[in-house]
MIPA-493259 format. One record per residue (C-alpha): residue number from 1; residue in three letters; x, y, z. Coordinates in nm, 2 decimals, decimal comma, padded with zeros to 4 digits. Layout:
num	residuo	px	py	pz
NUM	Ala	X	Y	Z
...
***
This chain:
num	residuo	px	py	pz
1	Met	-04,72	-01,08	01,29
2	Val	-04,38	-01,24	01,32
3	Leu	-04,34	-01,21	00,94
4	Ser	-04,41	-00,84	00,96
5	Phe	-04,14	-00,80	01,23
6	Ile	-03,88	-00,99	01,02
7	Met	-03,96	-00,81	00,70
8	Gly	-03,97	-00,47	00,88
9	Gly	-03,63	-00,54	01,05
10	Gly	-03,47	-00,65	00,72
11	Val	-03,60	-00,35	00,52
12	Phe	-03,50	-00,11	00,80
13	Val	-03,14	-00,25	00,81
14	Val	-03,11	-00,24	00,43
15	Gly	-03,24	00,12	00,42
16	Leu	-03,02	00,23	00,70
17	Ile	-02,71	00,09	00,53
18	Ile	-02,80	00,26	00,20
19	Ala	-02,86	00,59	00,37
20	Leu	-02,53	00,58	00,57
21	Thr	-02,33	00,48	00,26
22	Asn	-02,47	00,78	00,08
23	Leu	-02,39	01,04	00,34
24	Lys	-02,07	01,13	00,16
25	Asn	-02,28	01,20	-00,15
26	Val	-02,51	01,43	00,05
27	Lys	-02,20	01,62	00,17
28	Arg	-02,07	01,64	-00,19
29	Arg	-02,41	01,78	-00,30
30	Lys	-02,40	02,05	-00,03
31	Arg	-02,05	02,15	-00,14
32	Ile	-02,15	02,17	-00,50
33	Leu	-02,46	02,39	-00,42
34	Ala	-02,25	02,61	-00,20
35	Thr	-01,97	02,68	-00,46
36	Pro	-02,05	02,92	-00,74
37	Thr	-01,92	02,86	-01,09
38	Ser	-01,61	03,07	-01,17
39	Pro	-01,51	03,17	-01,53
40	Ile	-01,16	03,03	-01,56
41	Val	-01,00	03,36	-01,64
42	Gln	-01,14	03,51	-01,32
43	Ala	-01,08	03,21	-01,08
44	Pro	-00,82	03,31	-00,82
45	Gly	-00,68	02,96	-00,78
46	Asn	-00,61	02,97	-00,41
47	Gly	-00,88	02,72	-00,29
48	Val	-01,18	02,52	-00,40
49	Val	-01,31	02,62	-00,74
50	Glu	-01,60	02,51	-00,97
51	Ile	-01,56	02,53	-01,34
52	Lys	-01,76	02,42	-01,65
53	Gly	-01,64	02,38	-02,00
54	Arg	-01,53	02,15	-02,28
55	Ile	-01,24	01,90	-02,27
56	Val	-00,93	01,98	-02,48
57	Pro	-00,63	01,75	-02,50
58	Gly	-00,32	01,85	-02,31
59	Glu	00,05	01,83	-02,39
60	Gln	00,06	01,46	-02,30
61	Gly	-00,20	01,39	-02,57
62	Leu	-00,46	01,12	-02,56
63	Leu	-00,49	00,75	-02,46
64	Gln	-00,67	00,47	-02,65
65	Thr	-00,93	00,29	-02,45
66	Pro	-00,86	-00,09	-02,44
67	Phe	-01,21	-00,21	-02,51
68	Ser	-01,37	00,03	-02,76
69	Gly	-01,05	00,18	-02,90
70	Arg	-01,18	00,54	-02,84
71	Leu	-00,94	00,83	-02,79
72	Ala	-00,98	00,98	-02,45
73	Val	-00,82	01,18	-02,17
74	Trp	-00,95	00,95	-01,89
75	Cys	-01,08	00,59	-01,89
76	Arg	-01,19	00,34	-01,64
77	Val	-01,25	-00,02	-01,76
78	Thr	-01,43	-00,28	-01,56
79	Val	-01,46	-00,65	-01,62
80	Gln	-01,74	-00,84	-01,45
81	Glu	-01,82	-01,22	-01,43
82	Leu	-02,16	-01,37	-01,36
83	Arg	-02,12	-01,63	-01,08
84	Ser	-02,37	-01,87	-00,93
85	Ser	-02,41	-01,97	-00,56
86	Gly	-02,69	-02,22	-00,53
87	Arg	-02,99	-02,06	-00,69
88	Asn	-02,84	-01,71	-00,67
89	Arg	-02,66	-01,55	-00,96
90	Ser	-02,48	-01,21	-00,94
91	Trp	-02,21	-01,01	-01,11
92	His	-01,87	-00,99	-00,95
93	Thr	-01,61	-00,73	-01,05
94	Ile	-01,28	-00,91	-01,13
95	Leu	-01,08	-00,62	-01,27
96	Thr	-01,09	-00,24	-01,26
97	Glu	-00,82	-00,02	-01,42
98	Val	-00,79	00,35	-01,47
99	Asp	-00,57	00,53	-01,72
100	Ala	-00,55	00,91	-01,76
101	Arg	-00,37	01,20	-01,92
102	Pro	-00,37	01,57	-01,79
103	Phe	-00,60	01,77	-02,00
104	Leu	-00,74	02,12	-02,05
105	Val	-01,08	02,27	-02,00
106	Asp	-01,20	02,56	-02,22
107	Asp	-01,50	02,76	-02,10
108	Gly	-01,48	03,04	-02,36
109	Ser	-01,36	03,29	-02,10
110	Gly	-01,03	03,35	-02,27
111	Gln	-00,82	03,11	-02,07
112	Thr	-00,80	02,73	-02,03
113	Ala	-00,76	02,54	-01,70
114	Arg	-00,54	02,24	-01,67
115	Val	-00,68	01,94	-01,49
116	Ala	-00,46	01,66	-01,33
117	Pro	-00,72	01,38	-01,31
118	His	-00,51	01,12	-01,13
119	Gly	-00,67	01,04	-00,80
120	Ala	-00,99	01,24	-00,88
121	Asn	-01,34	01,11	-00,80
122	Val	-01,48	01,07	-01,16
123	Met	-01,85	01,02	-01,19
124	Leu	-01,96	00,88	-01,52
125	Asp	-02,21	00,64	-01,67
126	Lys	-02,08	00,29	-01,75
127	Gln	-02,10	00,19	-02,12
128	Asn	-02,12	-00,18	-02,19
129	Val	-01,87	-00,24	-02,48
130	Ala	-01,90	-00,62	-02,52
131	Ser	-02,00	-00,94	-02,35
132	Ser	-01,91	-01,30	-02,37
133	Gly	-02,06	-01,63	-02,26
134	Thr	-02,21	-01,95	-02,39
135	Phe	-02,18	-01,96	-02,78
136	Asn	-02,03	-01,61	-02,76
137	Asp	-01,65	-01,59	-02,75
138	Ala	-01,47	-01,29	-02,63
139	Pro	-01,33	-01,07	-02,91
140	Pro	-00,96	-01,15	-02,96
141	His	-00,84	-00,81	-02,83
142	Leu	-01,04	-00,85	-02,51
143	Glu	-00,91	-01,20	-02,46
144	Ala	-00,56	-01,07	-02,51
145	Phe	-00,63	-00,79	-02,26
146	Leu	-00,75	-01,05	-02,00
147	Gln	-00,45	-01,27	-02,05
148	Ser	-00,21	-00,98	-02,01
149	Arg	-00,37	-00,94	-01,66
150	Gly	-00,35	-01,32	-01,58
151	Leu	-00,72	-01,37	-01,65
152	Lys	-00,92	-01,57	-01,91
153	Ser	-01,27	-01,56	-02,05
154	Thr	-01,30	-01,94	-02,03
155	Ser	-01,31	-02,19	-01,75
156	Trp	-01,04	-02,45	-01,68
157	Ile	-01,24	-02,70	-01,90
158	Gly	-01,27	-02,45	-02,19
159	Phe	-01,63	-02,33	-02,15
160	Asn	-01,69	-01,96	-02,19
161	Lys	-01,76	-01,77	-01,88
162	Ser	-02,05	-01,51	-01,87
163	Met	-01,86	-01,18	-01,87
164	Arg	-01,92	-00,82	-01,96
165	Tyr	-01,67	-00,55	-02,04
166	Glu	-01,75	-00,19	-01,95
167	Glu	-01,59	00,15	-02,00
168	Glu	-01,63	00,50	-01,85
169	Val	-01,47	00,76	-02,07
170	Leu	-01,39	01,13	-02,08
171	Ala	-01,31	01,23	-02,44
172	Pro	-01,21	01,55	-02,62
173	Asn	-01,50	01,80	-02,66
174	Asp	-01,70	01,63	-02,39
175	Pro	-01,87	01,87	-02,14
176	Leu	-01,69	01,88	-01,81
177	Tyr	-01,79	01,98	-01,46
178	Ala	-01,50	02,01	-01,22
179	Leu	-01,50	02,10	-00,85
180	Gly	-01,19	02,08	-00,63
181	Pro	-00,86	02,23	-00,50
182	Ser	-00,68	02,47	-00,74
183	Arg	-00,39	02,70	-00,77
184	Arg	-00,24	02,94	-01,02
185	Glu	00,08	02,84	-01,20
186	Pro	00,30	03,03	-01,45
187	Gly	00,15	03,00	-01,79
188	Pro	00,27	03,09	-02,15
189	Pro	00,33	03,46	-02,22
190	Val	00,03	03,65	-02,37
191	His	00,01	03,97	-02,57
192	Asp	-00,17	04,25	-02,39
193	Gly	-00,20	04,47	-02,70
194	Tyr	00,14	04,63	-02,65
195	Arg	00,39	04,36	-02,55
196	Met	00,42	04,00	-02,43
197	Val	00,35	03,97	-02,06
198	Pro	00,36	03,68	-01,81
199	Ser	00,04	03,49	-01,75
200	Thr	-00,09	03,23	-01,51
201	Gln	-00,29	02,91	-01,57
202	Leu	-00,55	02,77	-01,34
203	Val	-00,47	02,41	-01,23
204	Leu	-00,70	02,17	-01,06
205	Ser	-00,56	01,86	-00,87
206	His	-00,66	01,66	-00,57
207	Glu	-00,30	01,69	-00,45
208	Met	-00,31	02,06	-00,37
209	Gly	-00,40	02,05	-00,01
210	Pro	-00,67	01,97	00,24
211	Glu	-00,95	02,15	00,06
212	Gly	-01,12	01,83	-00,05
213	Glu	-01,15	01,59	-00,33
214	Leu	-01,14	01,67	-00,70
215	Leu	-01,48	01,59	-00,85
216	Leu	-01,51	01,54	-01,23
217	Thr	-01,81	01,45	-01,44
218	Asn	-01,95	01,50	-01,79
219	Lys	-02,30	01,55	-01,64
220	Ser	-02,46	01,89	-01,58
221	Glu	-02,45	02,03	-01,23
222	Glu	-02,83	01,99	-01,20
223	Glu	-02,81	01,62	-01,31
224	Leu	-02,52	01,56	-01,07
225	Val	-02,69	01,70	-00,76
226	Gly	-03,00	01,50	-00,84
227	Asn	-02,80	01,18	-00,87
228	Leu	-02,61	01,24	-00,55
229	Leu	-02,93	01,28	-00,35
230	Arg	-03,11	00,98	-00,50
231	Gly	-02,94	00,70	-00,31
232	Phe	-02,98	00,88	00,03
233	Val	-03,35	00,93	-00,04
234	Val	-03,40	00,57	-00,13
235	Gly	-03,23	00,47	00,20
236	Leu	-03,46	00,70	00,40
237	Val	-03,77	00,56	00,22
238	Leu	-03,67	00,20	00,29
239	Thr	-03,58	00,29	00,65
240	Gly	-03,93	00,44	00,70
241	Leu	-04,09	00,14	00,53
242	Gly	-03,91	-00,09	00,77
243	Val	-04,04	00,11	01,07
244	Leu	-04,39	00,10	00,93
245	Leu	-04,38	-00,27	00,88
246	Gly	-04,26	-00,31	01,24
247	Leu	-04,54	-00,09	01,37
248	Val	-04,79	-00,31	01,17
249	Gly	-04,65	-00,61	01,36
250	Val	-04,69	-00,43	01,69
251	Val	-05,05	-00,33	01,61
252	Ala	-05,12	-00,69	01,50
253	Ala	-04,97	-00,82	01,83
254	Val	-05,18	-00,58	02,04
255	Ile	-05,50	-00,68	01,86
256	Glu	-05,42	-01,04	01,90
257	Val	-05,36	-01,00	02,28
258	Phe	-05,68	-00,79	02,31
259	Asp	-05,89	-01,05	02,13
260	Leu	-05,75	-01,31	02,37
***
């Protein structure tokens, strides 16, 4: 009976925390579903816009990711260390860095959009590039990367730490889904069949006003909305399970009192 109460309370609290921390994702999902996809050539550029296309390098070119050496327009690297506390072992993030270049999106509509990714909420899958640990030294370029940030892959007595090195990357020709504030800026002149005329270019950036965050991903819209709902549903399920376990404890207590 007491065990059921304790387990129910613990599961309820965990589920409630998970559900509450995923409320923002539920709001993002609603915003995605409520915003139709616009062909870039037709997007007005005076508010929130949703576009889909392929990544094309911009005028500032590409960056080279520090772990895998890939060419990309956006990269987030994460270094994690496995730490022990008593009998418990868990991964702790000791470094996260983001590097990015403005890039273009081509959806085949006849125009490209320019995306300023700095400050955007970029949702990608992490890719494990390398790991190090006992009898497994960190590759020299990763050790150099750590040392340039004041970190090391070894302990003070020289033993290798258990570490993993992960990247999230947006690269040329990757599919891109983008949702966020936009505007039209002067673009290069175009030929209308008779003469060169001024044109505009759609630009997406989170700095364009209070319309909301700039969301970027290489996932499809359908995959994205499913992922955004998953955490909230898990939280609700755990919350309900906690309530159920608590009710089991109440029923057990009533039966015990009745038997007495």
